[in-house]
C-alpha positions, -999 to +999 in steps of 0.1 A: +000+000+000+010+036-005+028+053+024+000+080+026-029+062+043-057+079+022-039+077-011-047+050-036-016+029-044+005+032-075-005-003-087-041+008-086-034+036-110-017+012-134-048-009-134-069+024-138-049+035-168-052+001-184-089+001-180-092+038-191-075+032-224-093-001-230-126+017-224-119+044-249-115+017-276-146-001-263-166+031-264-156+035-301-166-001-307-200+001-289-208+032-311-196+016-343-215-017-339-251-002-342-239+023-369-225-006-389-257-026-382-279+001-397-258+002-429-267-035-432-303-034-422-330-010-408-351-038-393-352-032-355-355-069-348-321-076-365-305-046-348-317-059-315-302-093-322-268-078-327-271-061-293-284-093-277-255-113-291-229-093-272-246-103-239-254-140-245-219-149-233-229-138-198-255-166-199-231-192-212-197-184-197-202-163-165-201-192-141-170-210-155-153-177-158-158-171-121-142-204-113-112-195-134-109-161-118-107-177-083-081-203-095-057-183-116-041-149-118-068-124-123-045-099-140-032-127-163-068-136-172-076-100-181-046-099-204-055-132-221-092-120-226-080-087-241-056-104-265-085-127-277-106-095-284-077-081-304-079-110-328-116-106-331-117-069-339-088-071-363-107-099-382-137-075-384-115-048-400-103-073-426-139-085-433-151-049-438-122-041-461-131-072-482-168-061-482-177-095-467-195-082-436-232-090-431-256-090-401-249-126-392-212-120-391-218-089-370-238-110-345-208-134-343-184-106-337-206-091-310-208-125-293-170-132-294-161-097-281-187-104-253-169-136-244-137-117-238-156-091-218-171-117-195-137-129-184-120-095-182-150-079-164-153-105-137-115-106-132-113-068-130-139-064-103-125-094-083-089-081-083-097-048-066-096-059-030-061-073-036-049-039-047-066-014-022-076-015+014-113-022+021-119+013+035-107+028+001-129+006-020-157+032-025-132+057-038-113+032-059-145+019-075-158+054-081-126+063-099-128+030-119-163+038-128-153+072-140-127+057-162-153+033-177-178+061-182-154+086-197-139+060-220-171+042-231-195+071-232-176+104-232-145+100-253-150+067-272-184+074-288-176+107-306-142+093-316-158+061-328-186+079-348-160+104-363-136+077-375-166+056-387-175+084-410-140+084-424-137+047-428-160+020-414-132-003-403-113+024-383-132+021-350-124-016-349-087-009-355-088+017-328-103-007-303-076-033-312-049-007-305-064+003-272-066-034-261-029-039-270-019-008-249-040-021-220-023-055-222+011-038-220+002-018-190-013-048-172+020-067-179+038-041-157+014-046-128+033-061-099+026-071-064-009-085-069-015-117-050-024-148-070-056-165-058-049-197-039-052-228-061-084-248-053-085-285-054-122-285-062-133-294-097-151-266-116-186-279-109-184-279-070-164-247-071-192-230-091-219-244-068-200-230-037-202-195-052-239-200-061-248-212-026-230-183-010-248-156-030-282-173-028-278-175+010-271-138+014-304-120+013-292-085+005-268-094-023-293-119-037-320-092-038-296-067-055-286-093-081-323-099-090-330-062-090-300-058-113-315-085-136-348-066-139-331-033-144-306-044-171-335-062-189-354-029-189-323-008-198-317-029-229-355-030-237-355+007-239-321+015-253-317-012-279-334+011-305-319+044-293-299+046-325-332+045-345-349+070-322-320+094-325-312+091-362-346+084-377-371+103-355-350+131-342-327+136-372-293+130-355-264+125-379-239+097-376-213+120-359-241+136-338-250+102-325-216+098-308-219+133-295-254+125-280-239+095-262-210+117-249-234+144-237-254+117-219-222+105-202-218+138-184-243+125-159-223+093-154-192+113-147-210+134-121-223+102-105-188+087-103-175+119-087-203+123-062-212+087-051-186+082-025-196+115-008-233+107-011-228+073+005-208+089+034-237+114+039-268+093+034-257+056+035-255+029+009-291+017+008-307+052+006-285+060-024-295+027-040-332+033-035-330+069-048-311+058-078-336+031-087-366+054-083-351+082-104-341+058-131-376+044-133-391+079-138-364+089-162-371+059-185-408+068-187-399+103-197-373+092-223-401+078-244-417+113-245-386+132-255-396+159-281-361+168-292-324+158-290-317+182-261-344+166-239-332+132-249-296+140-239-306+156-206-327+125-196-299+101-206-275+122-185-298+119-155-301+082-160-263+079-163-258+098-130-280+075-109-268+044-128-233+053-117-244+056-081-260+022-083-229+005-098-204+020-075-224+011-044-232-025-054-197-033-066-183-020-032-209-040-013-198-072-030-161-065-024-168-057+013-191-087+020-178-116-001-147-135+011-118-128-013-113-165-022-150-167-034-152-133-050-147-144-086-174-171-083-198-149-064-193-121-089-199-145-118-232-157-103-242-121-095-234-110-131-252-141-145-284-132-125-279-095-132-270-096-168-286-128-180-318-112-191-301-085-212-303-105-244-340-111-238-344-073-231-328-065-264-350-089-283-381-077-265-371-041-273-367-049-310-401-066-311-419-038-293-403-012-316-414-032-346-449-038-334-457-006-316-432+023-320-395+030-316-403+050-284-426+024-268-399+004-250-389+033-227-422+038-208-427+000-206-392-004-191-397+025-167-429+010-154-413-024-149-384-008-130-408+010-107-427-022-099-394-041-091-384-013-067-417-014-049-415-052-044-379-051-030-383-019-010-392-036+024-361-057+023-339-028+014-354-007+042-347-035+067-311-038+055-306-001+060-320-003+096-295-031+103-266-009+094-259-013+057 
């Protein structure tokens, strides 16, 4: 640890910079995928399948990835996962240059990139308690979330849309370069403990993590709440590119700027969450975030212009940041380090497993009703989920969480 008690250690900042650079490339990729999709088709059902494909790996690989994260070097797994993604995105650039890309290939690409993100994401969250003291976790996670938000939503999207307009393959090459840089930075990270080798086969090891999470009432409830909210998020946002470009007249470059403007809220959330938690407590911040997000999604479907849309997306980003920082910190504080990878994997499976269904549902709703219709439906579902879970959350707050 650093010699100054309240200062995050140097190795944390190496991890932070690796993640920050990777997230810039990922932001460019996330923007380029739907833009590339609408050059291949305008059918919202097919566009939603591209979005769904990137999250299917959480259903298939989250649990075995958690077992790997608790058995092997978490930093090493992050590097391997990122190198795998480099191969995928470079292959995309080649296919585009050969004019061989179609919607099916794009779904495969989204799926394969998602596989790498499953391993890297679980390892990244699980390694944090090995790098910083528990009392510094809220600050460390808030800074990490800032890096993710700024890269994926503030810097990456406008850069991705700009270079997409110059050459369709460029955002994929940019993401590959960012991944390689991240791998180099992670290779210089020293002094991180390797998880103790377990003698359990993968099956019993996974079941141990599953039993731990299902036996913890608060974290189990938060995982289920996350599942409902990510389903709703994707249900509404899967056709955001169509709402922006077809109904509100946003250009290709303007779409990236719209996402960047929306990310301002996420940045503010990352900066303010640690102080909000200190002032009000973890559970009140969570409940407020969920309530505001439900109302925001209902209003998103009524957006009359781009400015209103951007402002509401920014507000949603702010409270989503608060939710993420608090829930990540809670897991790192409450879960034993030896189980953290497996518990994180079960949590993410429960929390993200419904995202592909949300994407497909959003595409069908947009096709059958209207592009805007998914947002108020999603907001209503979020409000109902909060009402159902509210008694347990209030009880947890009274017990000192």
